[in-house]
N, CA, C and O atoms as a GROMACS GRO file, in nm:
protein
  620
    1MET      N    1   3.172   9.547  -3.931
    1MET     CA    2   3.174   9.411  -3.883
    1MET      C    3   3.299   9.339  -3.933
    1MET      O    4   3.365   9.266  -3.859
    2LYS      N    5   3.332   9.363  -4.062
    2LYS     CA    6   3.451   9.301  -4.118
    2LYS      C    7   3.575   9.348  -4.045
    2LYS      O    8   3.669   9.272  -4.022
    3LYS      N    9   3.573   9.479  -4.008
    3LYS     CA   10   3.688   9.536  -3.939
    3LYS      C   11   3.704   9.471  -3.802
    3LYS      O   12   3.817   9.443  -3.761
    4LEU      N   13   3.594   9.446  -3.730
    4LEU     CA   14   3.597   9.384  -3.598
    4LEU      C   15   3.648   9.241  -3.608
    4LEU      O   16   3.730   9.200  -3.526
    5LEU      N   17   3.601   9.164  -3.706
    5LEU     CA   18   3.648   9.028  -3.726
    5LEU      C   19   3.797   9.027  -3.761
    5LEU      O   20   3.870   8.939  -3.715
    6GLY      N   21   3.841   9.123  -3.840
    6GLY     CA   22   3.983   9.134  -3.876
    6GLY      C   23   4.068   9.164  -3.754
    6GLY      O   24   4.177   9.108  -3.740
    7LEU      N   25   4.019   9.252  -3.665
    7LEU     CA   26   4.093   9.284  -3.543
    7LEU      C   27   4.100   9.163  -3.449
    7LEU      O   28   4.204   9.138  -3.388
    8ILE      N   29   3.992   9.089  -3.439
    8ILE     CA   30   3.990   8.970  -3.354
    8ILE      C   31   4.088   8.866  -3.409
    8ILE      O   32   4.164   8.806  -3.333
    9ALA      N   33   4.085   8.846  -3.540
    9ALA     CA   34   4.177   8.751  -3.603
    9ALA      C   35   4.321   8.794  -3.582
    9ALA      O   36   4.407   8.711  -3.555
   10LEU      N   37   4.348   8.925  -3.594
   10LEU     CA   38   4.482   8.977  -3.574
   10LEU      C   39   4.525   8.957  -3.429
   10LEU      O   40   4.640   8.920  -3.403
   11ALA      N   41   4.436   8.981  -3.334
   11ALA     CA   42   4.468   8.964  -3.192
   11ALA      C   43   4.498   8.817  -3.161
   11ALA      O   44   4.592   8.787  -3.088
   12VAL      N   45   4.418   8.727  -3.215
   12VAL     CA   46   4.441   8.584  -3.195
   12VAL      C   47   4.574   8.544  -3.256
   12VAL      O   48   4.650   8.468  -3.196
   13GLY      N   49   4.602   8.593  -3.376
   13GLY     CA   50   4.729   8.562  -3.442
   13GLY      C   51   4.849   8.611  -3.363
   13GLY      O   52   4.947   8.539  -3.347
   14VAL      N   53   4.841   8.735  -3.312
   14VAL     CA   54   4.951   8.790  -3.231
   14VAL      C   55   4.967   8.708  -3.104
   14VAL      O   56   5.080   8.680  -3.063
   15PHE      N   57   4.859   8.670  -3.041
   15PHE     CA   58   4.865   8.589  -2.918
   15PHE      C   59   4.932   8.455  -2.946
   15PHE      O   60   5.021   8.414  -2.872
   16LEU      N   61   4.890   8.387  -3.053
   16LEU     CA   62   4.949   8.257  -3.087
   16LEU      C   63   5.095   8.272  -3.126
   16LEU      O   64   5.177   8.187  -3.090
   17LEU      N   65   5.129   8.376  -3.198
   17LEU     CA   66   5.267   8.400  -3.237
   17LEU      C   67   5.354   8.426  -3.114
   17LEU      O   68   5.467   8.378  -3.106
   18ALA      N   69   5.302   8.502  -3.020
   18ALA     CA   70   5.376   8.530  -2.897
   18ALA      C   71   5.400   8.401  -2.818
   18ALA      O   72   5.509   8.381  -2.764
   19ARG      N   73   5.302   8.316  -2.811
   19ARG     CA   74   5.318   8.188  -2.738
   19ARG      C   75   5.420   8.100  -2.807
   19ARG      O   76   5.506   8.042  -2.741
   20CYS      N   77   5.413   8.090  -2.940
   20CYS     CA   78   5.508   8.007  -3.015
   20CYS      C   79   5.650   8.062  -3.001
   20CYS      O   80   5.744   7.984  -2.985
   21THR      N   81   5.665   8.192  -3.007
   21THR     CA   82   5.797   8.253  -2.999
   21THR      C   83   5.856   8.234  -2.861
   21THR      O   84   5.976   8.208  -2.848
   22SER      N   85   5.773   8.246  -2.757
   22SER     CA   86   5.827   8.231  -2.622
   22SER      C   87   5.873   8.088  -2.598
   22SER      O   88   5.972   8.067  -2.527
   23HIS      N   89   5.806   7.989  -2.654
   23HIS     CA   90   5.848   7.850  -2.637
   23HIS      C   91   5.963   7.814  -2.728
   23HIS      O   92   6.058   7.748  -2.686
   24SER      N   93   5.955   7.857  -2.852
   24SER     CA   94   6.061   7.820  -2.946
   24SER      C   95   6.182   7.910  -2.930
   24SER      O   96   6.291   7.875  -2.976
   25GLY      N   97   6.166   8.025  -2.863
   25GLY     CA   98   6.277   8.116  -2.843
   25GLY      C   99   6.376   8.067  -2.738
   25GLY      O  100   6.487   8.119  -2.730
   26GLU      N  101   6.338   7.970  -2.659
   26GLU     CA  102   6.430   7.916  -2.560
   26GLU      C  103   6.539   7.840  -2.632
   26GLU      O  104   6.510   7.752  -2.714
   27ASN      N  105   6.660   7.871  -2.603
   27ASN     CA  106   6.771   7.807  -2.670
   27ASN      C  107   6.825   7.696  -2.582
   27ASN      O  108   6.911   7.720  -2.497
   28THR      N  109   6.775   7.575  -2.601
   28THR     CA  110   6.820   7.462  -2.521
   28THR      C  111   6.946   7.400  -2.576
   28THR      O  112   7.015   7.326  -2.506
   29ALA      N  113   6.978   7.429  -2.702
   29ALA     CA  114   7.097   7.370  -2.763
   29ALA      C  115   7.224   7.424  -2.700
   29ALA      O  116   7.324   7.352  -2.690
   30SER      N  117   7.224   7.553  -2.657
   30SER     CA  118   7.344   7.610  -2.602
   30SER      C  119   7.361   7.576  -2.454
   30SER      O  120   7.469   7.593  -2.399
   31THR      N  121   7.255   7.528  -2.390
   31THR     CA  122   7.264   7.490  -2.250
   31THR      C  123   7.293   7.342  -2.243
   31THR      O  124   7.207   7.260  -2.278
   32PRO      N  125   7.413   7.306  -2.198
   32PRO     CA  126   7.443   7.163  -2.193
   32PRO      C  127   7.359   7.094  -2.088
   32PRO      O  128   7.338   7.146  -1.977
   33ALA      N  129   7.310   6.978  -2.124
   33ALA     CA  130   7.229   6.900  -2.031
   33ALA      C  131   7.320   6.840  -1.925
   33ALA      O  132   7.432   6.797  -1.953
   34ALA      N  133   7.270   6.838  -1.804
   34ALA     CA  134   7.347   6.777  -1.695
   34ALA      C  135   7.357   6.628  -1.723
   34ALA      O  136   7.258   6.564  -1.759
   35PRO      N  137   7.474   6.571  -1.706
   35PRO     CA  138   7.488   6.428  -1.733
   35PRO      C  139   7.401   6.347  -1.638
   35PRO      O  140   7.394   6.374  -1.518
   36VAL      N  141   7.335   6.248  -1.694
   36VAL     CA  142   7.250   6.161  -1.615
   36VAL      C  143   7.338   6.048  -1.563
   36VAL      O  144   7.396   5.971  -1.640
   37GLU      N  145   7.347   6.040  -1.433
   37GLU     CA  146   7.430   5.937  -1.373
   37GLU      C  147   7.347   5.811  -1.356
   37GLU      O  148   7.250   5.809  -1.280
   38GLU      N  149   7.385   5.706  -1.426
   38GLU     CA  150   7.313   5.580  -1.419
   38GLU      C  151   7.363   5.502  -1.298
   38GLU      O  152   7.483   5.482  -1.281
   39VAL      N  153   7.271   5.459  -1.216
   39VAL     CA  154   7.305   5.381  -1.099
   39VAL      C  155   7.306   5.235  -1.140
   39VAL      O  156   7.205   5.181  -1.186
   40LEU      N  157   7.420   5.172  -1.122
   40LEU     CA  158   7.433   5.031  -1.156
   40LEU      C  159   7.368   4.946  -1.047
   40LEU      O  160   7.404   4.958  -0.930
   41ILE      N  161   7.275   4.864  -1.085
   41ILE     CA  162   7.207   4.777  -0.990
   41ILE      C  163   7.264   4.637  -1.004
   41ILE      O  164   7.261   4.578  -1.112
   42GLU      N  165   7.315   4.585  -0.896
   42GLU     CA  166   7.375   4.452  -0.892
   42GLU      C  167   7.279   4.352  -0.829
   42GLU      O  168   7.201   4.387  -0.740
   43LEU      N  169   7.286   4.229  -0.875
   43LEU     CA  170   7.210   4.121  -0.812
   43LEU      C  171   7.300   4.041  -0.719
   43LEU      O  172   7.256   3.996  -0.613
   44PHE      N  173   7.427   4.024  -0.758
   44PHE     CA  174   7.520   3.943  -0.678
   44PHE      C  175   7.537   4.004  -0.539
   44PHE      O  176   7.556   4.125  -0.523
   45GLY      N  177   7.529   3.918  -0.440
   45GLY     CA  178   7.543   3.960  -0.301
   45GLY      C  179   7.410   3.994  -0.235
   45GLY      O  180   7.405   4.013  -0.113
   46LYS      N  181   7.304   4.003  -0.313
   46LYS     CA  182   7.173   4.036  -0.255
   46LYS      C  183   7.100   3.910  -0.210
   46LYS      O  184   7.112   3.804  -0.271
   47THR      N  185   7.026   3.924  -0.102
   47THR     CA  186   6.932   3.821  -0.060
   47THR      C  187   6.794   3.882  -0.071
   47THR      O  188   6.767   3.987  -0.014
   48LEU      N  189   6.707   3.815  -0.145
   48LEU     CA  190   6.570   3.862  -0.164
   48LEU      C  191   6.473   3.776  -0.086
   48LEU      O  192   6.488   3.654  -0.080
   49PHE      N  193   6.374   3.840  -0.028
   49PHE     CA  194   6.259   3.769   0.026
   49PHE      C  195   6.149   3.790  -0.076
   49PHE      O  196   6.111   3.903  -0.104
   50ILE      N  197   6.097   3.680  -0.131
   50ILE     CA  198   5.998   3.688  -0.238
   50ILE      C  199   5.866   3.629  -0.189
   50ILE      O  200   5.861   3.514  -0.145
   51ASP      N  201   5.762   3.708  -0.197
   51ASP     CA  202   5.629   3.664  -0.156
   51ASP      C  203   5.547   3.636  -0.281
   51ASP      O  204   5.502   3.727  -0.350
   52TYR      N  205   5.529   3.505  -0.309
   52TYR     CA  206   5.449   3.464  -0.424
   52TYR      C  207   5.302   3.444  -0.387
   52TYR      O  208   5.222   3.405  -0.472
   53GLY      N  209   5.266   3.470  -0.264
   53GLY     CA  210   5.129   3.447  -0.219
   53GLY      C  211   5.112   3.306  -0.166
   53GLY      O  212   5.096   3.287  -0.046
   54THR      N  213   5.116   3.207  -0.255
   54THR     CA  214   5.099   3.068  -0.216
   54THR      C  215   5.228   3.007  -0.161
   54THR      O  216   5.227   2.898  -0.104
   55MET      N  217   5.338   3.080  -0.179
   55MET     CA  218   5.468   3.033  -0.133
   55MET      C  219   5.556   3.155  -0.108
   55MET      O  220   5.543   3.258  -0.175
   56LYS      N  221   5.644   3.143  -0.011
   56LYS     CA  222   5.743   3.246   0.017
   56LYS      C  223   5.880   3.186  -0.010
   56LYS      O  224   5.899   3.065   0.004
   57ALA      N  225   5.977   3.270  -0.048
   57ALA     CA  226   6.112   3.220  -0.074
   57ALA      C  227   6.214   3.324  -0.028
   57ALA      O  228   6.191   3.444  -0.035
   58GLU      N  229   6.327   3.273   0.019
   58GLU     CA  230   6.441   3.356   0.051
   58GLU      C  231   6.554   3.305  -0.037
   58GLU      O  232   6.591   3.188  -0.030
   59VAL      N  233   6.610   3.393  -0.120
   59VAL     CA  234   6.712   3.352  -0.217
   59VAL      C  235   6.832   3.446  -0.208
   59VAL      O  236   6.817   3.568  -0.215
   60ARG      N  237   6.951   3.388  -0.191
   60ARG     CA  238   7.075   3.466  -0.191
   60ARG      C  239   7.148   3.438  -0.322
   60ARG      O  240   7.178   3.323  -0.354
   61TYR      N  241   7.176   3.543  -0.398
   61TYR     CA  242   7.238   3.533  -0.529
   61TYR      C  243   7.387   3.565  -0.518
   61TYR      O  244   7.424   3.679  -0.489
   62GLN      N  245   7.471   3.466  -0.541
   62GLN     CA  246   7.616   3.482  -0.543
   62GLN      C  247   7.661   3.465  -0.688
   62GLN      O  248   7.585   3.412  -0.769
   63SER      N  249   7.780   3.508  -0.722
   63SER     CA  250   7.825   3.501  -0.862
   63SER      C  251   7.835   3.358  -0.913
   63SER      O  252   7.814   3.334  -1.032
   64ASP      N  253   7.866   3.263  -0.826
   64ASP     CA  254   7.883   3.124  -0.870
   64ASP      C  255   7.787   3.027  -0.803
   64ASP      O  256   7.795   2.906  -0.826
   65SER      N  257   7.697   3.078  -0.720
   65SER     CA  258   7.604   2.989  -0.650
   65SER      C  259   7.478   3.066  -0.611
   65SER      O  260   7.472   3.189  -0.617
   66LEU      N  261   7.380   2.989  -0.572
   66LEU     CA  262   7.252   3.045  -0.533
   66LEU      C  263   7.200   2.961  -0.416
   66LEU      O  264   7.199   2.839  -0.425
   67TYR      N  265   7.159   3.026  -0.309
   67TYR     CA  266   7.107   2.956  -0.191
   67TYR      C  267   6.962   2.995  -0.175
   67TYR      O  268   6.927   3.113  -0.178
   68TRP      N  269   6.877   2.894  -0.156
   68TRP     CA  270   6.734   2.923  -0.148
   68TRP      C  271   6.671   2.846  -0.033
   68TRP      O  272   6.719   2.740   0.009
   69LYS      N  273   6.562   2.903   0.017
   69LYS     CA  274   6.475   2.840   0.115
   69LYS      C  275   6.333   2.874   0.074
   69LYS      O  276   6.306   2.986   0.031
   70THR      N  277   6.243   2.779   0.086
   70THR     CA  278   6.102   2.806   0.058
   70THR      C  279   6.021   2.782   0.184
   70THR      O  280   6.056   2.701   0.269
   71PHE      N  281   5.910   2.854   0.193
   71PHE     CA  282   5.825   2.851   0.311
   71PHE      C  283   5.678   2.849   0.269
   71PHE      O  284   5.644   2.890   0.158
   72THR      N  285   5.595   2.802   0.359
   72THR     CA  286   5.450   2.815   0.340
   72THR      C  287   5.415   2.962   0.364
   72THR      O  288   5.499   3.038   0.411
   73PRO      N  289   5.292   3.002   0.332
   73PRO     CA  290   5.251   3.140   0.363
   73PRO      C  291   5.262   3.172   0.513
   73PRO      O  292   5.273   3.289   0.552
   74GLU      N  293   5.260   3.067   0.596
   74GLU     CA  294   5.274   3.087   0.742
   74GLU      C  295   5.420   3.084   0.785
   74GLU      O  296   5.450   3.084   0.904
   75LYS      N  297   5.512   3.081   0.688
   75LYS     CA  298   5.657   3.083   0.707
   75LYS      C  299   5.713   2.955   0.770
   75LYS      O  300   5.811   2.961   0.844
   76VAL      N  301   5.651   2.841   0.740
   76VAL     CA  302   5.705   2.711   0.780
   76VAL      C  303   5.798   2.664   0.668
   76VAL      O  304   5.758   2.659   0.552
   77LEU      N  305   5.922   2.630   0.703
   77LEU     CA  306   6.022   2.589   0.605
   77LEU      C  307   5.976   2.463   0.532
   77LEU      O  308   5.938   2.364   0.594
   78THR      N  309   5.980   2.468   0.397
   78THR     CA  310   5.939   2.352   0.316
   78THR      C  311   6.053   2.296   0.232
   78THR      O  312   6.042   2.184   0.182
   79GLY      N  313   6.162   2.370   0.217
   79GLY     CA  314   6.275   2.320   0.140
   79GLY      C  315   6.388   2.419   0.139
   79GLY      O  316   6.369   2.538   0.166
   80GLU      N  317   6.510   2.370   0.107
   80GLU     CA  318   6.625   2.457   0.093
   80GLU      C  319   6.730   2.387   0.010
   80GLU      O  320   6.730   2.265  -0.001
   81GLY      N  321   6.818   2.466  -0.050
   81GLY     CA  322   6.921   2.406  -0.134
   81GLY      C  323   7.025   2.507  -0.177
   81GLY      O  324   7.012   2.628  -0.157
   82CYS      N  325   7.129   2.453  -0.237
   82CYS     CA  326   7.238   2.532  -0.293
   82CYS      C  327   7.251   2.487  -0.438
   82CYS      O  328   7.266   2.368  -0.465
   83GLU      N  329   7.246   2.582  -0.531
   83GLU     CA  330   7.244   2.548  -0.673
   83GLU      C  331   7.353   2.623  -0.749
   83GLU      O  332   7.410   2.721  -0.700
   84ALA      N  333   7.382   2.574  -0.868
   84ALA     CA  334   7.474   2.641  -0.961
   84ALA      C  335   7.389   2.706  -1.069
   84ALA      O  336   7.345   2.639  -1.162
   85PRO      N  337   7.363   2.836  -1.057
   85PRO     CA  338   7.271   2.904  -1.149
   85PRO      C  339   7.340   2.954  -1.275
   85PRO      O  340   7.463   2.956  -1.286
   86SER      N  341   7.256   2.994  -1.368
   86SER     CA  342   7.299   3.064  -1.488
   86SER      C  343   7.234   3.203  -1.479
   86SER      O  344   7.113   3.215  -1.459
   87TYR      N  345   7.316   3.307  -1.494
   87TYR     CA  346   7.268   3.444  -1.479
   87TYR      C  347   7.271   3.516  -1.612
   87TYR      O  348   7.361   3.494  -1.694
   88GLY      N  349   7.174   3.601  -1.634
   88GLY     CA  350   7.173   3.691  -1.748
   88GLY      C  351   7.133   3.829  -1.701
   88GLY      O  352   7.029   3.845  -1.637
   89GLU      N  353   7.214   3.930  -1.732
   89GLU     CA  354   7.181   4.067  -1.695
   89GLU      C  355   7.111   4.131  -1.814
   89GLU      O  356   7.167   4.137  -1.924
   90LEU      N  357   6.990   4.179  -1.793
   90LEU     CA  358   6.910   4.237  -1.900
   90LEU      C  359   6.919   4.389  -1.902
   90LEU      O  360   6.869   4.453  -1.995
   91GLY      N  361   6.982   4.448  -1.802
   91GLY     CA  362   6.995   4.593  -1.794
   91GLY      C  363   6.881   4.656  -1.718
   91GLY      O  364   6.774   4.597  -1.701
   92ASP      N  365   6.906   4.777  -1.672
   92ASP     CA  366   6.806   4.858  -1.602
   92ASP      C  367   6.750   4.785  -1.478
   92ASP      O  368   6.631   4.795  -1.449
   93GLY      N  369   6.838   4.713  -1.406
   93GLY     CA  370   6.795   4.646  -1.284
   93GLY      C  371   6.717   4.518  -1.305
   93GLY      O  372   6.650   4.470  -1.213
   94ARG      N  373   6.723   4.462  -1.427
   94ARG     CA  374   6.649   4.339  -1.456
   94ARG      C  375   6.746   4.225  -1.485
   94ARG      O  376   6.850   4.244  -1.548
   95PHE      N  377   6.710   4.106  -1.437
   95PHE     CA  378   6.797   3.990  -1.449
   95PHE      C  379   6.714   3.866  -1.482
   95PHE      O  380   6.595   3.858  -1.450
   96PHE      N  381   6.780   3.771  -1.547
   96PHE     CA  382   6.721   3.640  -1.573
   96PHE      C  383   6.811   3.538  -1.505
   96PHE      O  384   6.932   3.537  -1.527
   97VAL      N  385   6.753   3.452  -1.423
   97VAL     CA  386   6.829   3.352  -1.349
   97VAL      C  387   6.759   3.218  -1.367
   97VAL      O  388   6.636   3.209  -1.362
   98SER      N  389   6.838   3.112  -1.390
   98SER     CA  390   6.779   2.979  -1.400
   98SER      C  391   6.872   2.879  -1.334
   98SER      O  392   6.993   2.897  -1.329
   99TRP      N  393   6.811   2.772  -1.284
   99TRP     CA  394   6.886   2.663  -1.223
   99TRP      C  395   6.802   2.537  -1.219
   99TRP      O  396   6.680   2.542  -1.238
  100GLN      N  397   6.868   2.425  -1.195
  100GLN     CA  398   6.798   2.299  -1.180
  100GLN      C  399   6.833   2.242  -1.043
  100GLN      O  400   6.951   2.233  -1.007
  101GLU      N  401   6.731   2.205  -0.968
  101GLU     CA  402   6.751   2.153  -0.833
  101GLU      C  403   6.784   2.004  -0.837
  101GLU      O  404   6.766   1.938  -0.939
  102ALA      N  405   6.831   1.952  -0.725
  102ALA     CA  406   6.876   1.812  -0.716
  102ALA      C  407   6.766   1.714  -0.757
  102ALA      O  408   6.796   1.608  -0.814
  103ASP      N  409   6.640   1.747  -0.728
  103ASP     CA  410   6.530   1.656  -0.764
  103ASP      C  411   6.486   1.669  -0.910
  103ASP      O  412   6.394   1.600  -0.953
  104GLY      N  413   6.553   1.757  -0.985
  104GLY     CA  414   6.520   1.775  -1.127
  104GLY      C  415   6.429   1.894  -1.155
  104GLY      O  416   6.403   1.925  -1.271
  105THR      N  417   6.380   1.960  -1.053
  105THR     CA  418   6.294   2.076  -1.073
  105THR      C  419   6.374   2.188  -1.139
  105THR      O  420   6.482   2.224  -1.092
  106ALA      N  421   6.320   2.243  -1.247
  106ALA     CA  422   6.385   2.352  -1.319
  106ALA      C  423   6.315   2.483  -1.283
  106ALA      O  424   6.193   2.494  -1.290
  107ILE      N  425   6.395   2.582  -1.244
  107ILE     CA  426   6.343   2.712  -1.203
  107ILE      C  427   6.401   2.819  -1.294
  107ILE      O  428   6.521   2.818  -1.323
  108SER      N  429   6.318   2.910  -1.339
  108SER     CA  430   6.362   3.029  -1.412
  108SER      C  431   6.297   3.149  -1.346
  108SER      O  432   6.178   3.147  -1.313
  109GLN      N  433   6.376   3.254  -1.326
  109GLN     CA  434   6.324   3.376  -1.265
  109GLN      C  435   6.358   3.496  -1.352
  109GLN      O  436   6.469   3.508  -1.403
  110PHE      N  437   6.261   3.585  -1.367
  110PHE     CA  438   6.283   3.717  -1.422
  110PHE      C  439   6.272   3.811  -1.303
  110PHE      O  440   6.166   3.821  -1.241
  111ILE      N  441   6.381   3.880  -1.270
  111ILE     CA  442   6.386   3.965  -1.152
  111ILE      C  443   6.396   4.110  -1.196
  111ILE      O  444   6.482   4.145  -1.278
  112ASP      N  445   6.309   4.193  -1.144
  112ASP     CA  446   6.312   4.337  -1.171
  112ASP      C  447   6.334   4.408  -1.038
  112ASP      O  448   6.241   4.424  -0.960
  113LEU      N  449   6.458   4.450  -1.012
  113LEU     CA  450   6.491   4.513  -0.885
  113LEU      C  451   6.442   4.657  -0.875
  113LEU      O  452   6.431   4.710  -0.764
  114LYS      N  453   6.411   4.721  -0.987
  114LYS     CA  454   6.354   4.855  -0.981
  114LYS      C  455   6.208   4.850  -0.939
  114LYS      O  456   6.162   4.934  -0.862
  115GLU      N  457   6.137   4.752  -0.989
  115GLU     CA  458   5.995   4.737  -0.957
  115GLU      C  459   5.971   4.643  -0.839
  115GLU      O  460   5.858   4.629  -0.792
  116ASN      N  461   6.079   4.579  -0.790
  116ASN     CA  462   6.070   4.482  -0.680
  116ASN      C  463   5.970   4.371  -0.709
  116ASN      O  464   5.881   4.340  -0.629
  117LYS      N  465   5.987   4.311  -0.828
  117LYS     CA  466   5.900   4.202  -0.871
  117LYS      C  467   5.983   4.086  -0.923
  117LYS      O  468   6.092   4.105  -0.977
  118VAL      N  469   5.929   3.967  -0.905
  118VAL     CA  470   5.993   3.846  -0.957
  118VAL      C  471   5.884   3.763  -1.025
  118VAL      O  472   5.776   3.743  -0.970
  119LEU      N  473   5.914   3.717  -1.145
  119LEU     CA  474   5.827   3.626  -1.217
  119LEU      C  475   5.903   3.495  -1.228
  119LEU      O  476   6.012   3.491  -1.285
  120ALA      N  477   5.846   3.389  -1.174
  120ALA     CA  478   5.916   3.259  -1.172
  120ALA      C  479   5.837   3.155  -1.249
  120ALA      O  480   5.714   3.151  -1.245
  121ASN      N  481   5.911   3.070  -1.319
  121ASN     CA  482   5.854   2.955  -1.387
  121ASN      C  483   5.915   2.832  -1.321
  121ASN      O  484   6.038   2.817  -1.317
  122ILE      N  485   5.832   2.744  -1.270
  122ILE     CA  486   5.877   2.624  -1.200
  122ILE      C  487   5.825   2.503  -1.276
  122ILE      O  488   5.705   2.490  -1.301
  123LEU      N  489   5.917   2.415  -1.313
  123LEU     CA  490   5.880   2.295  -1.387
  123LEU      C  491   5.934   2.174  -1.311
  123LEU      O  492   6.054   2.146  -1.312
  124ALA      N  493   5.843   2.105  -1.244
  124ALA     CA  494   5.881   1.987  -1.165
  124ALA      C  495   5.890   1.864  -1.254
  124ALA      O  496   5.818   1.854  -1.353
  125PRO      N  497   5.978   1.771  -1.220
  125PRO     CA  498   5.990   1.649  -1.301
  125PRO      C  499   5.865   1.562  -1.286
  125PRO      O  500   5.792   1.570  -1.187
  126LEU      N  501   5.842   1.480  -1.387
  126LEU     CA  502   5.729   1.386  -1.382
  126LEU      C  503   5.760   1.278  -1.279
  126LEU      O  504   5.873   1.228  -1.273
  127LYS      N  505   5.662   1.242  -1.200
  127LYS     CA  506   5.681   1.140  -1.097
  127LYS      C  507   5.647   1.000  -1.147
  127LYS      O  508   5.694   0.900  -1.093
  128SER      N  509   5.565   0.995  -1.252
  128SER     CA  510   5.530   0.865  -1.312
  128SER      C  511   5.499   0.890  -1.460
  128SER      O  512   5.486   1.004  -1.504
  129LYS      N  513   5.488   0.780  -1.534
  129LYS     CA  514   5.459   0.795  -1.678
  129LYS      C  515   5.319   0.849  -1.703
  129LYS      O  516   5.292   0.903  -1.810
  130ASP      N  517   5.231   0.836  -1.605
  130ASP     CA  518   5.094   0.887  -1.619
  130ASP      C  519   5.081   1.032  -1.571
  130ASP      O  520   4.977   1.095  -1.588
  131ASP      N  521   5.186   1.083  -1.512
  131ASP     CA  522   5.185   1.219  -1.461
  131ASP      C  523   5.176   1.319  -1.576
  131ASP      O  524   5.228   1.294  -1.685
  132VAL      N  525   5.113   1.431  -1.552
  132VAL     CA  526   5.098   1.536  -1.652
  132VAL      C  527   5.190   1.652  -1.613
  132VAL      O  528   5.189   1.698  -1.499
  133ARG      N  529   5.268   1.697  -1.709
  133ARG     CA  530   5.360   1.808  -1.682
  133ARG      C  531   5.281   1.938  -1.672
  133ARG      O  532   5.206   1.974  -1.763
  134LYS      N  533   5.297   2.007  -1.560
  134LYS     CA  534   5.225   2.131  -1.537
  134LYS      C  535   5.324   2.237  -1.488
  134LYS      O  536   5.352   2.245  -1.369
  135PRO      N  537   5.374   2.318  -1.579
  135PRO     CA  538   5.461   2.426  -1.533
  135PRO      C  539   5.380   2.524  -1.449
  135PRO      O  540   5.262   2.547  -1.473
  136GLN      N  541   5.446   2.579  -1.351
  136GLN     CA  542   5.380   2.673  -1.261
  136GLN      C  543   5.446   2.809  -1.279
  136GLN      O  544   5.568   2.821  -1.270
  137VAL      N  545   5.366   2.910  -1.304
  137VAL     CA  546   5.416   3.046  -1.316
  137VAL      C  547   5.367   3.124  -1.195
  137VAL      O  548   5.248   3.131  -1.168
  138LEU      N  549   5.464   3.184  -1.124
  138LEU     CA  550   5.431   3.261  -1.004
  138LEU      C  551   5.482   3.403  -1.019
  138LEU      O  552   5.593   3.426  -1.068
  139GLU      N  553   5.401   3.499  -0.977
  139GLU     CA  554   5.444   3.638  -0.974
  139GLU      C  555   5.454   3.679  -0.829
  139GLU      O  556   5.361   3.659  -0.751
  140GLY      N  557   5.568   3.738  -0.793
  140GLY     CA  558   5.588   3.773  -0.654
  140GLY      C  559   5.643   3.912  -0.633
  140GLY      O  560   5.701   3.973  -0.723
  141ALA      N  561   5.624   3.960  -0.511
  141ALA     CA  562   5.681   4.087  -0.467
  141ALA      C  563   5.812   4.056  -0.397
  141ALA      O  564   5.818   3.966  -0.312
  142ALA      N  565   5.917   4.129  -0.431
  142ALA     CA  566   6.050   4.102  -0.376
  142ALA      C  567   6.094   4.217  -0.286
  142ALA      O  568   6.067   4.334  -0.313
  143ALA      N  569   6.164   4.180  -0.180
  143ALA     CA  570   6.224   4.279  -0.090
  143ALA      C  571   6.368   4.236  -0.065
  143ALA      O  572   6.395   4.120  -0.035
  144VAL      N  573   6.460   4.331  -0.078
  144VAL     CA  574   6.601   4.303  -0.050
  144VAL      C  575   6.616   4.300   0.101
  144VAL      O  576   6.592   4.400   0.169
  145ILE      N  577   6.656   4.183   0.155
  145ILE     CA  578   6.674   4.172   0.300
  145ILE      C  579   6.821   4.174   0.338
  145ILE      O  580   6.854   4.189   0.456
  146SER      N  581   6.909   4.159   0.241
  146SER     CA  582   7.053   4.172   0.265
  146SER      C  583   7.119   4.214   0.135
  146SER      O  584   7.084   4.166   0.028
  147ASP      N  585   7.214   4.304   0.147
  147ASP     CA  586   7.283   4.355   0.029
  147ASP      C  587   7.433   4.338   0.044
  147ASP      O  588   7.511   4.419  -0.008
  148ALA      N  589   7.473   4.234   0.115
  148ALA     CA  590   7.616   4.211   0.135
  148ALA      C  591   7.652   4.072   0.086
  148ALA      O  592   7.576   3.977   0.102
  149ALA      N  593   7.768   4.062   0.026
  149ALA     CA  594   7.816   3.931  -0.022
  149ALA      C  595   7.860   3.849   0.098
  149ALA      O  596   7.977   3.850   0.136
  150ALA      N  597   7.768   3.780   0.156
  150ALA     CA  598   7.796   3.699   0.275
  150ALA      C  599   7.870   3.572   0.235
  150ALA      O  600   7.852   3.523   0.124
  151PRO      N  601   7.951   3.518   0.324
  151PRO     CA  602   8.017   3.391   0.292
  151PRO      C  603   7.912   3.282   0.274
  151PRO      O  604   7.808   3.286   0.340
  152PRO      N  605   7.937   3.186   0.187
  152PRO     CA  606   7.840   3.082   0.161
  152PRO      C  607   7.809   3.001   0.287
  152PRO      O  608   7.897   2.966   0.365
  153VAL      N  609   7.682   2.974   0.304
  153VAL     CA  610   7.636   2.888   0.411
  153VAL      C  611   7.570   2.768   0.344
  153VAL      O  612   7.471   2.784   0.273
  154HIS      N  613   7.624   2.652   0.367
  154HIS     CA  614   7.569   2.534   0.302
  154HIS      C  615   7.457   2.476   0.385
  154HIS      O  616   7.476   2.441   0.502
  155PRO      N  617   7.339   2.466   0.327
  155PRO     CA  618   7.223   2.416   0.400
  155PRO      C  619   7.240   2.269   0.435
  155PRO      O  620   7.151   2.210   0.497
   0.00000   0.00000   0.00000
């Protein structure tokens, strides 16, 4: 019985040793890894259609300006403007954009072009001293509808 247990243990040991050797025997250090080509994702020149559910937006991002239009869910135009934004590139297709509209509304967007998502924070100015400040956070799905640096169109 002891001999049988010893043979089983030896067989298991040889099996495990063979598996470890076959995996560790691969010499990956001598095989150079193929260089990973990083694709640079640009925001400038893109026009995004953003569906926030309760609101739709079309935004064209230029290096020195930003053009926007907002719509109801039924695509009825509710506003448009041209703004001077502040851009921050976060890397890996992600951007932070902020601007203030003529009426004082402050907008901040976190844009992820790899995931096609936009997270926006909208802070409207108080209309009266009794008004309560209520920032609005919207999460939306984004689709690139134009990828060309079009000449500015002033709304």
